[in-house]
LUMTOR-435430 format. One record per residue (C-alpha): residue number from 0; residue in three letters; x, y, z. Coordinates in Angstrom, 1 decimal, decimal comma. Layout:
! residues N
+-----+-----+--------+--------+--------+
|   n | res |     xx |     yy |     zz |
+-----+-----+--------+--------+--------+
| NUM | ala |      X |      Y |      Z |
...
+-----+-----+--------+--------+--------+
! end
This chain:
! residues 397
+-----+-----+--------+--------+--------+
|   n | res |     xx |     yy |     zz |
+-----+-----+--------+--------+--------+
|   0 | met |  -43,1 |   36,6 |    7,7 |
|   1 | phe |  -45,2 |   36,9 |    4,5 |
|   2 | gly |  -46,5 |   40,3 |    5,4 |
|   3 | ser |  -43,2 |   41,7 |    6,7 |
|   4 | val |  -41,6 |   40,6 |    3,4 |
|   5 | leu |  -44,0 |   42,6 |    1,5 |
|   6 | thr |  -43,0 |   45,6 |    3,7 |
|   7 | met |  -39,3 |   44,7 |    3,1 |
|   8 | val |  -39,9 |   45,0 |   -0,6 |
|   9 | ala |  -42,1 |   48,2 |   -0,5 |
|  10 | val |  -39,8 |   50,4 |    1,7 |
|  11 | pro |  -36,7 |   50,4 |   -0,5 |
|  12 | tyr |  -39,0 |   50,6 |   -3,6 |
|  13 | gln |  -40,7 |   53,6 |   -2,2 |
|  14 | met |  -37,5 |   55,2 |   -1,2 |
|  15 | lys |  -36,0 |   54,6 |   -4,7 |
|  16 | gln |  -39,1 |   56,2 |   -6,3 |
|  17 | leu |  -38,8 |   59,1 |   -4,1 |
|  18 | thr |  -35,1 |   59,8 |   -4,3 |
|  19 | asn |  -33,6 |   57,6 |   -7,1 |
|  20 | ser |  -30,5 |   57,3 |   -4,8 |
|  21 | tyr |  -28,3 |   54,3 |   -3,9 |
|  22 | val |  -27,3 |   56,0 |   -0,7 |
|  23 | ala |  -30,9 |   56,9 |    0,4 |
|  24 | val |  -32,0 |   53,3 |   -0,1 |
|  25 | gly |  -29,0 |   52,0 |    1,9 |
|  26 | leu |  -29,5 |   54,4 |    4,7 |
|  27 | val |  -32,8 |   52,9 |    5,5 |
|  28 | ser |  -31,0 |   49,9 |    6,9 |
|  29 | leu |  -28,4 |   52,3 |    8,7 |
|  30 | ala |  -31,3 |   54,0 |   10,4 |
|  31 | glu |  -32,5 |   50,7 |   11,7 |
|  32 | phe |  -29,1 |   49,7 |   13,3 |
|  33 | val |  -29,0 |   51,7 |   16,6 |
|  34 | pro |  -32,5 |   50,7 |   17,8 |
|  35 | met |  -31,9 |   47,1 |   16,7 |
|  36 | val |  -28,7 |   46,9 |   18,7 |
|  37 | val |  -30,1 |   48,6 |   21,8 |
|  38 | cys |  -33,6 |   46,8 |   21,7 |
|  39 | gly |  -32,0 |   43,4 |   20,9 |
|  40 | leu |  -29,7 |   43,5 |   23,9 |
|  41 | trp |  -32,5 |   44,7 |   26,2 |
|  42 | gly |  -34,9 |   42,2 |   24,7 |
|  43 | gly |  -32,6 |   39,5 |   25,7 |
|  44 | ala |  -32,5 |   40,8 |   29,3 |
|  45 | ile |  -36,3 |   40,9 |   29,7 |
|  46 | ala |  -36,7 |   37,5 |   28,0 |
|  47 | asp |  -34,7 |   36,0 |   31,0 |
|  48 | ala |  -36,8 |   38,0 |   33,5 |
|  49 | leu |  -40,4 |   38,3 |   32,2 |
|  50 | asp |  -43,2 |   36,4 |   30,5 |
|  51 | arg |  -41,7 |   35,5 |   27,1 |
|  52 | arg |  -45,0 |   34,9 |   25,6 |
|  53 | lys |  -46,4 |   38,4 |   26,5 |
|  54 | ile |  -43,2 |   40,1 |   25,2 |
|  55 | val |  -43,8 |   38,4 |   21,8 |
|  56 | ile |  -47,4 |   39,5 |   21,6 |
|  57 | leu |  -46,9 |   43,1 |   22,7 |
|  58 | ser |  -44,2 |   43,5 |   20,2 |
|  59 | glu |  -46,3 |   41,9 |   17,5 |
|  60 | val |  -48,9 |   44,6 |   18,2 |
|  61 | gly |  -46,4 |   47,4 |   18,0 |
|  62 | leu |  -45,1 |   46,0 |   14,7 |
|  63 | cys |  -48,7 |   46,1 |   13,3 |
|  64 | leu |  -49,0 |   49,7 |   14,2 |
|  65 | thr |  -45,7 |   50,6 |   12,4 |
|  66 | ser |  -47,2 |   49,0 |    9,3 |
|  67 | leu |  -50,3 |   51,2 |    9,8 |
|  68 | leu |  -48,0 |   54,3 |   10,0 |
|  69 | leu |  -46,2 |   53,3 |    6,8 |
|  70 | met |  -49,6 |   53,0 |    5,0 |
|  71 | leu |  -50,8 |   56,3 |    6,3 |
|  72 | asn |  -47,5 |   57,9 |    5,3 |
|  73 | ala |  -47,8 |   56,6 |    1,7 |
|  74 | leu |  -51,4 |   57,7 |    1,5 |
|  75 | leu |  -51,6 |   61,1 |    3,1 |
|  76 | leu |  -48,2 |   62,8 |    3,0 |
|  77 | ser |  -46,5 |   64,7 |    0,2 |
|  78 | pro |  -43,6 |   62,9 |   -1,5 |
|  79 | gln |  -40,8 |   65,0 |    0,3 |
|  80 | ala |  -42,7 |   64,5 |    3,7 |
|  81 | gln |  -42,6 |   60,7 |    3,2 |
|  82 | ile |  -38,8 |   60,3 |    3,2 |
|  83 | pro |  -38,0 |   61,2 |    6,9 |
|  84 | val |  -41,1 |   59,1 |    8,0 |
|  85 | leu |  -39,7 |   56,1 |    6,3 |
|  86 | tyr |  -36,5 |   56,4 |    8,2 |
|  87 | val |  -38,2 |   57,0 |   11,6 |
|  88 | val |  -40,8 |   54,1 |   11,2 |
|  89 | ala |  -38,2 |   51,7 |   10,0 |
|  90 | ala |  -36,1 |   52,4 |   12,9 |
|  91 | leu |  -39,1 |   51,8 |   15,2 |
|  92 | ala |  -40,1 |   48,5 |   13,7 |
|  93 | ala |  -36,3 |   47,3 |   13,8 |
|  94 | gly |  -36,5 |   48,1 |   17,6 |
|  95 | leu |  -39,7 |   46,1 |   18,2 |
|  96 | ser |  -38,6 |   43,2 |   16,1 |
|  97 | ser |  -35,5 |   43,1 |   18,2 |
|  98 | leu |  -37,3 |   43,2 |   21,4 |
|  99 | arg |  -39,4 |   40,2 |   20,3 |
| 100 | gly |  -36,6 |   38,0 |   18,8 |
| 101 | pro |  -35,0 |   36,7 |   22,0 |
| 102 | ser |  -38,2 |   35,8 |   23,7 |
| 103 | glu |  -39,4 |   34,1 |   20,6 |
| 104 | gln |  -36,3 |   32,0 |   20,3 |
| 105 | ala |  -35,9 |   31,3 |   24,0 |
| 106 | ile |  -39,5 |   29,8 |   24,1 |
| 107 | ile |  -38,4 |   27,2 |   21,5 |
| 108 | asn |  -35,3 |   26,4 |   23,7 |
| 109 | arg |  -37,5 |   25,8 |   26,7 |
| 110 | val |  -39,9 |   23,2 |   25,1 |
| 111 | leu |  -37,6 |   21,1 |   22,9 |
| 112 | lys |  -35,1 |   18,4 |   23,6 |
| 113 | leu |  -31,3 |   19,0 |   22,6 |
| 114 | glu |  -31,4 |   16,5 |   19,7 |
| 115 | gln |  -34,4 |   18,3 |   18,2 |
| 116 | met |  -32,7 |   21,7 |   18,0 |
| 117 | gly |  -31,2 |   21,1 |   14,5 |
| 118 | ala |  -34,6 |   20,0 |   13,1 |
| 119 | ala |  -36,3 |   22,9 |   14,9 |
| 120 | phe |  -33,9 |   25,4 |   13,4 |
| 121 | ala |  -34,4 |   24,0 |    9,9 |
| 122 | ile |  -38,2 |   24,2 |   10,4 |
| 123 | gln |  -37,8 |   27,8 |   11,5 |
| 124 | gly |  -35,7 |   28,4 |    8,4 |
| 125 | leu |  -38,3 |   26,6 |    6,2 |
| 126 | ala |  -41,2 |   28,7 |    7,4 |
| 127 | arg |  -39,1 |   32,0 |    7,3 |
| 128 | asn |  -37,9 |   31,3 |    3,8 |
| 129 | ala |  -41,1 |   30,1 |    2,5 |
| 130 | gly |  -42,2 |   33,7 |    3,2 |
| 131 | met |  -39,2 |   35,0 |    1,6 |
| 132 | ile |  -40,1 |   33,2 |   -1,6 |
| 133 | val |  -43,8 |   34,0 |   -1,8 |
| 134 | gly |  -43,6 |   37,4 |   -0,1 |
| 135 | pro |  -41,1 |   38,9 |   -2,7 |
| 136 | ala |  -42,7 |   37,2 |   -5,7 |
| 137 | val |  -46,1 |   38,6 |   -4,7 |
| 138 | gly |  -44,6 |   41,9 |   -3,2 |
| 139 | gly |  -42,7 |   42,8 |   -6,3 |
| 140 | ile |  -46,0 |   42,6 |   -8,3 |
| 141 | ile |  -48,1 |   44,4 |   -5,7 |
| 142 | val |  -45,8 |   47,3 |   -5,1 |
| 143 | val |  -45,1 |   48,0 |   -8,9 |
| 144 | thr |  -48,7 |   47,6 |   -9,7 |
| 145 | phe |  -50,7 |   49,0 |   -6,8 |
| 146 | gly |  -48,1 |   51,0 |   -4,9 |
| 147 | pro |  -46,4 |   50,8 |   -1,3 |
| 148 | ala |  -49,6 |   51,6 |    0,5 |
| 149 | thr |  -51,3 |   48,4 |   -0,6 |
| 150 | ser |  -48,3 |   46,4 |    0,5 |
| 151 | tyr |  -48,5 |   47,9 |    3,9 |
| 152 | gly |  -52,1 |   47,3 |    4,1 |
| 153 | leu |  -51,6 |   43,7 |    3,5 |
| 154 | asp |  -48,9 |   43,5 |    6,1 |
| 155 | ile |  -51,4 |   44,8 |    8,7 |
| 156 | val |  -53,9 |   42,1 |    7,7 |
| 157 | ser |  -51,0 |   39,4 |    8,2 |
| 158 | phe |  -50,1 |   40,7 |   11,6 |
| 159 | leu |  -53,6 |   40,5 |   12,7 |
| 160 | phe |  -53,8 |   36,9 |   11,6 |
| 161 | ser |  -50,5 |   36,2 |   13,3 |
| 162 | leu |  -51,9 |   37,7 |   16,6 |
| 163 | ile |  -54,9 |   35,4 |   16,5 |
| 164 | leu |  -52,4 |   32,4 |   16,5 |
| 165 | leu |  -50,0 |   33,9 |   19,0 |
| 166 | ile |  -52,6 |   34,4 |   21,7 |
| 167 | arg |  -53,5 |   30,7 |   21,6 |
| 168 | val |  -49,9 |   29,9 |   22,6 |
| 169 | arg |  -49,8 |   28,7 |   26,2 |
| 170 | pro |  -47,7 |   30,8 |   28,7 |
| 171 | val |  -44,1 |   29,6 |   29,1 |
| 172 | ser |  -42,9 |   30,3 |   32,7 |
| 173 | arg |  -39,6 |   32,0 |   33,3 |
| 174 | pro |  -36,8 |   30,0 |   35,1 |
| 175 | gly |  -37,3 |   30,1 |   38,8 |
| 176 | asp |  -33,9 |   31,7 |   39,5 |
| 177 | ala |  -34,2 |   34,3 |   36,8 |
| 178 | ala |  -32,3 |   37,6 |   37,5 |
| 179 | pro |  -34,4 |   40,8 |   37,1 |
| 180 | ala |  -33,9 |   42,7 |   33,9 |
| 181 | ser |  -31,2 |   45,3 |   34,6 |
| 182 | leu |  -27,9 |   46,7 |   33,1 |
| 183 | thr |  -26,0 |   44,4 |   35,4 |
| 184 | ser |  -27,7 |   41,2 |   34,2 |
| 185 | leu |  -27,3 |   42,6 |   30,5 |
| 186 | val |  -23,6 |   43,0 |   31,1 |
| 187 | glu |  -23,3 |   39,6 |   32,7 |
| 188 | gly |  -24,8 |   38,0 |   29,6 |
| 189 | val |  -22,2 |   39,9 |   27,3 |
| 190 | arg |  -19,5 |   38,8 |   29,6 |
| 191 | tyr |  -20,6 |   35,2 |   29,4 |
| 192 | ala |  -20,6 |   35,4 |   25,5 |
| 193 | ile |  -17,1 |   36,9 |   25,5 |
| 194 | arg |  -15,8 |   34,1 |   27,6 |
| 195 | arg |  -17,0 |   31,6 |   25,0 |
| 196 | pro |  -14,9 |   31,7 |   21,8 |
| 197 | asp |  -17,0 |   29,1 |   20,2 |
| 198 | leu |  -20,2 |   31,4 |   20,5 |
| 199 | met |  -18,1 |   34,5 |   19,5 |
| 200 | gly |  -17,0 |   32,7 |   16,4 |
| 201 | thr |  -20,7 |   32,1 |   15,3 |
| 202 | tyr |  -21,5 |   35,8 |   15,9 |
| 203 | leu |  -18,5 |   37,2 |   14,2 |
| 204 | val |  -18,5 |   35,0 |   11,1 |
| 205 | asp |  -22,2 |   35,6 |   10,5 |
| 206 | ile |  -21,7 |   39,5 |   10,9 |
| 207 | ala |  -18,7 |   39,5 |    8,7 |
| 208 | ala |  -20,6 |   37,4 |    6,0 |
| 209 | met |  -23,6 |   39,7 |    5,9 |
| 210 | val |  -21,9 |   43,0 |    6,2 |
| 211 | phe |  -19,8 |   42,2 |    3,1 |
| 212 | ala |  -22,1 |   40,1 |    0,9 |
| 213 | phe |  -25,8 |   41,1 |    1,8 |
| 214 | ser |  -27,1 |   43,4 |   -0,8 |
| 215 | asn |  -30,8 |   43,6 |   -1,0 |
| 216 | ala |  -30,8 |   47,3 |   -1,2 |
| 217 | leu |  -29,3 |   46,8 |   -4,7 |
| 218 | phe |  -32,0 |   44,7 |   -6,1 |
| 219 | pro |  -34,3 |   47,6 |   -7,4 |
| 220 | phe |  -31,4 |   49,0 |   -9,2 |
| 221 | leu |  -30,1 |   45,5 |  -10,3 |
| 222 | ala |  -33,6 |   44,7 |  -11,8 |
| 223 | asp |  -33,4 |   48,0 |  -13,8 |
| 224 | asp |  -29,9 |   47,2 |  -15,0 |
| 225 | leu |  -31,0 |   43,7 |  -16,3 |
| 226 | his |  -34,0 |   45,3 |  -17,9 |
| 227 | ala |  -36,4 |   43,2 |  -15,7 |
| 228 | ser |  -38,1 |   45,7 |  -13,4 |
| 229 | lys |  -41,3 |   43,7 |  -13,4 |
| 230 | glu |  -39,2 |   40,6 |  -12,1 |
| 231 | leu |  -37,9 |   42,5 |   -9,1 |
| 232 | gly |  -39,6 |   39,9 |   -6,9 |
| 233 | val |  -37,5 |   37,1 |   -8,4 |
| 234 | leu |  -34,2 |   38,7 |   -7,0 |
| 235 | tyr |  -35,8 |   39,0 |   -3,5 |
| 236 | ala |  -37,2 |   35,4 |   -3,6 |
| 237 | ala |  -34,0 |   33,7 |   -5,0 |
| 238 | gly |  -32,3 |   33,5 |   -1,6 |
| 239 | gly |  -35,3 |   32,1 |    0,0 |
| 240 | ile |  -35,7 |   29,5 |   -2,6 |
| 241 | gly |  -32,1 |   28,3 |   -2,1 |
| 242 | ser |  -32,7 |   28,4 |    1,7 |
| 243 | val |  -36,0 |   26,4 |    1,5 |
| 244 | ile |  -34,2 |   23,7 |   -0,6 |
| 245 | ala |  -31,4 |   23,6 |    2,1 |
| 246 | ser |  -33,8 |   23,3 |    4,9 |
| 247 | ala |  -35,9 |   20,6 |    3,4 |
| 248 | thr |  -32,7 |   18,6 |    2,5 |
| 249 | ser |  -31,0 |   19,2 |    5,8 |
| 250 | gly |  -31,3 |   15,8 |    7,5 |
| 251 | trp |  -27,6 |   15,1 |    6,7 |
| 252 | thr |  -26,6 |   17,9 |    9,1 |
| 253 | ala |  -27,5 |   15,7 |   12,1 |
| 254 | his |  -24,4 |   13,5 |   11,1 |
| 255 | val |  -21,9 |   16,5 |   11,2 |
| 256 | his |  -20,3 |   17,2 |   14,5 |
| 257 | arg |  -17,6 |   19,7 |   13,6 |
| 258 | his |  -20,0 |   22,5 |   13,6 |
| 259 | gly |  -17,5 |   25,3 |   13,6 |
| 260 | arg |  -15,9 |   24,1 |   10,4 |
| 261 | ala |  -19,3 |   23,7 |    8,9 |
| 262 | val |  -20,2 |   27,3 |    9,6 |
| 263 | ile |  -17,0 |   28,5 |    8,1 |
| 264 | ala |  -17,3 |   26,5 |    4,8 |
| 265 | ala |  -21,1 |   27,5 |    4,4 |
| 266 | ala |  -20,4 |   31,2 |    5,0 |
| 267 | ala |  -17,6 |   31,1 |    2,4 |
| 268 | leu |  -19,8 |   29,5 |   -0,1 |
| 269 | trp |  -22,4 |   32,2 |    0,5 |
| 270 | gly |  -19,9 |   34,8 |   -0,4 |
| 271 | ala |  -18,9 |   32,9 |   -3,6 |
| 272 | gly |  -22,4 |   32,6 |   -4,7 |
| 273 | val |  -23,0 |   36,4 |   -4,4 |
| 274 | ala |  -19,7 |   37,1 |   -6,3 |
| 275 | val |  -20,6 |   34,8 |   -9,2 |
| 276 | ala |  -24,1 |   36,2 |   -9,4 |
| 277 | ser |  -22,6 |   39,7 |  -10,0 |
| 278 | leu |  -21,2 |   38,4 |  -13,3 |
| 279 | met |  -24,2 |   36,7 |  -14,8 |
| 280 | pro |  -25,9 |   38,5 |  -17,9 |
| 281 | asn |  -29,5 |   37,9 |  -17,1 |
| 282 | ile |  -31,9 |   38,0 |  -14,2 |
| 283 | trp |  -32,5 |   34,2 |  -14,2 |
| 284 | leu |  -28,9 |   33,2 |  -13,9 |
| 285 | val |  -28,3 |   36,0 |  -11,3 |
| 286 | ala |  -31,3 |   34,4 |   -9,3 |
| 287 | leu |  -29,8 |   31,0 |   -9,7 |
| 288 | phe |  -26,5 |   32,0 |   -7,9 |
| 289 | leu |  -28,4 |   34,0 |   -5,4 |
| 290 | ala |  -30,3 |   30,9 |   -4,6 |
| 291 | phe |  -27,1 |   29,0 |   -4,2 |
| 292 | ala |  -25,8 |   31,6 |   -1,8 |
| 293 | gly |  -29,2 |   31,5 |    0,1 |
| 294 | gly |  -29,0 |   27,8 |    0,5 |
| 295 | ala |  -25,3 |   28,0 |    1,8 |
| 296 | asp |  -26,5 |   30,8 |    4,3 |
| 297 | met |  -29,2 |   28,5 |    5,6 |
| 298 | ile |  -26,9 |   25,7 |    6,2 |
| 299 | ser |  -24,6 |   28,1 |    8,1 |
| 300 | gly |  -27,6 |   29,1 |   10,1 |
| 301 | val |  -28,5 |   25,5 |   10,9 |
| 302 | phe |  -25,1 |   24,8 |   12,3 |
| 303 | arg |  -24,9 |   28,2 |   14,2 |
| 304 | gly |  -28,2 |   27,3 |   15,7 |
| 305 | ile |  -27,2 |   23,9 |   16,9 |
| 306 | ile |  -24,2 |   25,4 |   18,7 |
| 307 | trp |  -26,2 |   28,0 |   20,3 |
| 308 | asn |  -29,0 |   25,7 |   21,5 |
| 309 | gln |  -26,8 |   22,8 |   22,6 |
| 310 | thr |  -24,5 |   24,8 |   24,8 |
| 311 | ile |  -26,3 |   27,8 |   26,1 |
| 312 | pro |  -27,9 |   27,4 |   29,7 |
| 313 | asp |  -31,5 |   28,4 |   29,9 |
| 314 | glu |  -30,7 |   31,2 |   32,6 |
| 315 | tyr |  -28,8 |   32,9 |   29,8 |
| 316 | arg |  -30,9 |   32,0 |   26,8 |
| 317 | gly |  -32,7 |   35,3 |   26,6 |
| 318 | arg |  -29,6 |   37,4 |   26,9 |
| 319 | leu |  -27,6 |   35,3 |   24,5 |
| 320 | gly |  -30,7 |   35,3 |   22,2 |
| 321 | gly |  -30,4 |   39,1 |   22,1 |
| 322 | ile |  -26,8 |   38,8 |   21,0 |
| 323 | glu |  -27,6 |   36,1 |   18,6 |
| 324 | leu |  -30,3 |   38,3 |   17,2 |
| 325 | leu |  -27,8 |   41,0 |   16,7 |
| 326 | ser |  -25,3 |   38,8 |   14,9 |
| 327 | tyr |  -27,9 |   37,9 |   12,2 |
| 328 | ser |  -29,7 |   41,2 |   12,0 |
| 329 | thr |  -27,0 |   43,8 |   12,3 |
| 330 | gly |  -25,1 |   42,2 |    9,4 |
| 331 | pro |  -27,8 |   42,6 |    6,9 |
| 332 | met |  -28,5 |   46,1 |    7,8 |
| 333 | leu |  -25,0 |   47,3 |    7,6 |
| 334 | gly |  -24,5 |   45,2 |    4,5 |
| 335 | asp |  -27,4 |   47,1 |    2,7 |
| 336 | ala |  -25,7 |   50,3 |    3,7 |
| 337 | arg |  -22,3 |   49,0 |    2,6 |
| 338 | ala |  -23,9 |   47,9 |   -0,7 |
| 339 | gly |  -25,3 |   51,4 |   -1,3 |
| 340 | leu |  -22,2 |   53,3 |   -0,7 |
| 341 | leu |  -20,0 |   50,9 |   -2,9 |
| 342 | ala |  -22,7 |   51,1 |   -5,7 |
| 343 | gln |  -22,5 |   54,9 |   -5,5 |
| 344 | val |  -18,7 |   54,5 |   -6,2 |
| 345 | gly |  -18,5 |   51,7 |   -8,7 |
| 346 | gly |  -22,1 |   50,7 |   -9,8 |
| 347 | thr |  -24,4 |   47,9 |   -8,9 |
| 348 | arg |  -22,5 |   44,9 |  -10,2 |
| 349 | phe |  -19,1 |   46,2 |   -8,6 |
| 350 | ser |  -20,9 |   46,4 |   -5,3 |
| 351 | leu |  -22,4 |   43,1 |   -5,6 |
| 352 | gly |  -19,3 |   41,2 |   -6,7 |
| 353 | phe |  -16,7 |   43,0 |   -4,6 |
| 354 | gly |  -18,8 |   42,4 |   -1,6 |
| 355 | gly |  -18,9 |   38,7 |   -2,2 |
| 356 | leu |  -15,1 |   38,6 |   -2,4 |
| 357 | leu |  -14,7 |   40,7 |    0,7 |
| 358 | cys |  -17,1 |   38,2 |    2,5 |
| 359 | met |  -14,8 |   35,2 |    1,6 |
| 360 | gly |  -11,8 |   36,9 |    2,9 |
| 361 | ala |  -13,5 |   38,0 |    6,1 |
| 362 | val |  -14,7 |   34,5 |    6,8 |
| 363 | ala |  -11,2 |   33,1 |    6,2 |
| 364 | ala |   -9,7 |   35,7 |    8,5 |
| 365 | met |  -12,3 |   34,9 |   11,3 |
| 366 | ala |  -11,4 |   31,2 |   10,9 |
| 367 | ala |   -7,7 |   31,9 |   11,3 |
| 368 | val |   -8,0 |   34,0 |   14,5 |
| 369 | leu |  -10,7 |   31,8 |   16,3 |
| 370 | pro |   -9,2 |   28,3 |   16,6 |
| 371 | lys |  -11,5 |   27,2 |   19,3 |
| 372 | phe |  -14,4 |   28,0 |   17,2 |
| 373 | arg |  -12,8 |   26,3 |   14,2 |
| 374 | ser |  -12,2 |   23,1 |   16,2 |
| 375 | tyr |  -15,6 |   23,0 |   17,9 |
| 376 | asp |  -16,9 |   19,3 |   18,1 |
| 377 | ala |  -20,3 |   18,8 |   19,8 |
| 378 | arg |  -19,1 |   15,2 |   20,9 |
| 379 | thr |  -16,3 |   16,6 |   23,1 |
| 380 | asp |  -17,2 |   20,3 |   23,8 |
| 381 | glu |  -17,5 |   20,8 |   27,5 |
| 382 | his |  -20,3 |   23,2 |   27,3 |
| 383 | ala |  -22,3 |   20,8 |   25,1 |
| 384 | leu |  -21,6 |   18,0 |   27,4 |
| 385 | ala |  -22,6 |   19,9 |   30,5 |
| 386 | glu |  -25,9 |   21,2 |   28,9 |
| 387 | arg |  -26,8 |   17,7 |   28,0 |
| 388 | ala |  -26,0 |   16,3 |   31,5 |
| 389 | arg |  -28,2 |   19,1 |   32,9 |
| 390 | arg |  -31,1 |   18,3 |   30,9 |
| 391 | glu |  -30,9 |   14,6 |   31,5 |
| 392 | gln |  -30,6 |   15,1 |   35,3 |
| 393 | pro |  -34,3 |   15,4 |   36,1 |
| 394 | ala |  -35,0 |   12,0 |   34,4 |
| 395 | thr |  -32,4 |   10,2 |   36,6 |
| 396 | thr |  -33,4 |   11,7 |   40,0 |
+-----+-----+--------+--------+--------+
! end
């Protein structure tokens, strides 16, 4: 995560230096969209049919190679030649990351008890967001001082270290009745998700929240507007700081049972935090409200994770994991593209603030049209009760 965040900071910075265009920076995320959708869905299908550990390791090797390509691009090619390579390699990396995600999540689902899922999701968030704090803070300094190639080189080192740890993970056998990976099994997984309004609510609220309020593509421009270019990493790190605080103090979430309402409230607070951040006069106050927004998003993620992991049968875990990955990955990508386009029309602060308001409106609309999601209660939901009974059955026979 640390190395990937270095690259996350370096790619838009490099594109800004090459083009000085909001749209060009936002289109990096748009280039990632199609491979992420296709590979995310297929990654879910193969996660239910093949060795999940092997999928994770091979994907990690591929991601390491994409960072190597980015480094060579920054070192060897002319400025104009670097631009198309950034788009192509970003798309390739998005596809590989999406292939890995469902298997990575499905492994966790296989080895933990239901009551541990909330804590596990919080620990995942803590690790991920610790990288989001340290990575941008260091990455902003590295990319400005030493250039993008150095950032990509450090990402390669981090991937190699990650691989050393991954190969030590024991194999996790696939379910005995697993269907082979195919278009039919993929469609079956999508149909299952559509039949579950509670699951669809988690996906749609998250997508709406991210599309309208996620604005990382604006950060290089916002730092310039605030006369704080050297503090660029602060903007990238702020959301992660809020998320880490929320993760570390998330024990109270175990006492909440109406998870649908909790997701709705937290997603609306995420949008509110982004909207208020757009009005702040200096980088530290902007970062404060971005941290608040990040904390709210983390809480939303904890409750979404609980719904997913307490109600999805293992035979669908990979395929639903692919849809889950799409819900929290497509939103930020489209959000960056949306942010770039709005900024081109009305400027950086307009894009940031209007996006936050649109997020709040979209979340309210999702809550209104999805009553079963809004009323979800883990104590009475039929799917949660069925999954709990299924897991307890081996201990009683």
